[in-house]
C-alpha positions in Angstrom: 12.6 -16.7 9.0 11.0 -13.3 8.4 12.5 -10.1 9.6 10.9 -6.7 9.3 12.7 -3.4 9.6 10.8 -0.1 9.6 12.3 3.3 8.8 11.1 6.8 8.1 9.8 7.9 11.4 10.6 11.2 13.0 9.3 14.6 14.2 7.0 16.3 11.7 4.7 19.3 11.8 0.9 19.2 11.5 -0.1 19.1 7.9 3.2 17.6 6.8 3.6 14.3 4.9 5.8 11.4 5.7 6.5 8.0 4.2 7.3 5.0 6.3 9.2 2.1 4.8 9.4 -1.5 5.8 11.9 -4.0 4.4 11.0 -7.7 4.5 13.8 -10.2 4.8 12.7 -13.7 3.6 11.7 -15.5 0.5 7.9 -15.2 0.7 7.4 -11.4 0.4 5.4 -11.6 -2.8 2.8 -13.8 -1.4 2.7 -12.3 2.1 0.0 -10.0 3.4 1.6 -6.8 4.8 0.2 -4.4 7.2 0.8 -1.3 9.4 -0.4 -0.7 12.9 0.2 2.0 15.4 0.3 2.4 19.1 -0.1 5.7 20.9 1.1 6.1 24.5 -1.4 4.6 26.9 -3.5 3.2 24.0 -4.0 -0.2 22.3 -2.3 -1.0 19.1 -4.6 0.0 16.2 -4.8 -1.3 12.6 -3.8 1.3 10.0 -3.5 -0.4 6.7 -2.9 -3.7 4.9 -2.1 -4.8 1.5 -2.1 -8.1 -0.5 -1.0 -8.5 -4.1 -4.1 -6.8 -5.3 -6.1 -5.4 -2.4 -5.6 -2.7 0.1 -7.5 -1.9 3.3 -7.2 1.4 5.2 -8.6 2.2 8.6 -11.5 4.7 8.6 -9.5 6.9 11.0 -6.9 7.6 8.4 -8.8 7.0 5.1 -8.2 9.8 2.6 -4.9 10.8 4.3 -2.9 7.5 4.4 -2.2 5.0 1.7 -0.3 1.7 1.6 1.8 0.4 -1.3 4.3 -2.3 -1.9 7.3 -3.0 -4.2 7.7 -6.7 -4.6 11.0 -6.1 -6.4 12.4 -4.4 -3.3 10.7 -6.6 -0.7 9.3 -3.4 0.7 6.0 -2.0 1.9 5.3 1.7 2.4 2.9 3.8 4.3 2.3 7.3 2.8 1.0 9.6 5.4 -0.4 13.0 4.4 -2.0 15.9 6.3 -0.6 14.6 9.5 -2.3 15.5 12.7 -1.1 15.5 16.3 -3.3 12.5 17.0 -1.3 10.5 14.5 1.6 10.5 16.9 2.4 6.9 17.7 4.9 4.1 17.2 4.2 2.6 13.8 4.7 -1.1 13.3 5.1 -3.1 10.2 3.5 -6.6 10.2 3.6 -9.6 7.9 1.6 -12.7 7.5 2.7 -15.6 5.4 -0.5 -17.6 6.0 -3.3 -15.1 5.3 -5.0 -15.2 1.9 -6.4 -11.7 2.1 -5.9 -8.5 4.0 -6.9 -8.4 7.7 -7.2 -5.7 10.3 -6.6 -8.0 13.2 -3.2 -7.9 14.8 -3.4 -11.5 15.8 -3.5 -12.5 12.2 0.0 -11.3 11.7 2.9 -13.5 12.8 5.8 -11.2 12.2 6.3 -7.6 13.5 9.0 -5.0 13.2 10.5 -3.1 16.0 8.5 0.0 15.3 9.3 3.5 14.3 8.2 6.6 16.2 6.2 9.3 14.4 5.7 12.5 16.4 3.4 15.2 15.0 3.9 18.5 16.8 4.5 22.1 16.1 
C-alpha cells in the first residue's frame, strides 16, 4: 500500500520561494512516477510537474519558476517554487503511479494521492 504525505505549504508573499515535500510510504518509490498537481478554489485540478528516474515534465504555466526533484534514498519528491504569484494559490497534491513507465500530466494516470497542502500567495 502506498501512502503520500505532503508538507511545506503555508502563507507566502509574492516573489517568495517555497519548497513542498512529499514522503512516499511503500516499497516501490524508486520505480514510481511521481507528480504534483494543484487545485485553486472553484477550478479543476491542474497538472504541475512530474518526474521519473530520469525525466521531468513541468507545466507551461509554471515553467521557469517551478522545478521537481526526487531523493530516492529518502523516498521523497520535492516541488521547488520560485517567484510565486497570487495565481499560484492552491491546494497542492502529491501523486504517485506504480504502473506508469514514463511521466504523465493526466491525473487519471496516478493511482495514489496525498491529502494536499495549502499554498497561499498574498501580500
